C-alpha positions, -999 to +999 in steps of 0.1 A: +523-517-439+504-550-446+521-581-457+504-593-489+485-621-472+473-597-444+464-571-471+443-597-490+423-605-458+416-569-448+385-549-453+406-524-472+414-551-498+376-556-503+373-518-508+402-519-532+385-547-553+352-528-553+370-497-565+386-517-593+351-530-603+337-495-602+366-483-624+358-511-650+322-498-651+334-462-654+358-471-683+330-490-701+306-461-697+332-435-708+341-455-740+304-457-750+298-421-741+328-408-761+316-429-791+282-412-790+296-378-783+317-381-815+285-378-835+281-343-822+317-332-826+319-300-846+355-306-859+377-334-871+401-326-843+373-331-817+363-364-834+399-375-833+404-366-796+373-384-787+383-415-807+417-416-790+401-413-756+375-440-765+401-465-776+422-458-745+392-463-722+385-497-738+422-506-732+419-495-696+388-516-692+408-547-705+438-539-682+416-535-651+396-567-660+428-587-662+440-572-629+407-581-612+409-616-625+445-620-615+436-608-580+404-628-574+404-657-599+370-644-610+358-625-641+347-590-632+310-584-634+305-547-626+270-532-626+265-512-658+263-475-655+238-455-675+251-429-699+249-393-687+223-370-704+235-340-725+220-319-752+249-300-768+284-309-776+297-284-751+276-300-723+288-335-733+324-322-733+320-308-698+307-341-686+337-358-702+362-334-687+346-338-652+348-376-656+384-375-666+393-353-636+375-376-612+392-407-628+427-391-623+420-388-586+406-423-583+436-439-601+460-420-579+442-434-548+442-469-563+479-466-571+487-456-535+466-484-521+484-510-543+506-535-525+525-545-557+548-521-576+537-534-611+501-527-602+509-493-588+527-485-621+497-497-641+474-473-622+499-444-627+500-452-664+462-451-667+462-419-646+486-404-672+462-413-700+433-397-681+455-365-677+461-365-715+424-368-722+415-339-699+442-318-716+427-326-750+392-319-738+403-286-722+419-276-755+386-283-773+368-261-747+393-233-753+389-236-791+426-245-794+423-273-819+454-266-840 
């Protein structure tokens, strides 16, 4: 296992920082996407689930941005990601669910890469939120909104 100073000088650390930047871009995109998908939501429950996810994605973006700053001393400047294209609410919901499942895996990997227990815990907390989002979105797919 790397000592913290060895870790910070390694190519793996650069990859870790790039993954954090990508996660910030993903969270920003997801928050905007969920806000737009809300306009197509067929039920109040769907709008509520999307609003919860949108707010949590914005919170994740802030947490990750603070982490990046604390690790590098620089404000993060991730490249913006375009919103996905969709026509129906069901298509948008599928895109959202796929994104949440991918995020869960990425946050698991970031947690396992982390040299500091507090950072590891933060990634696991974010992963837990992403799991909750995917459960809610799956319920919407199944029509179980009560």
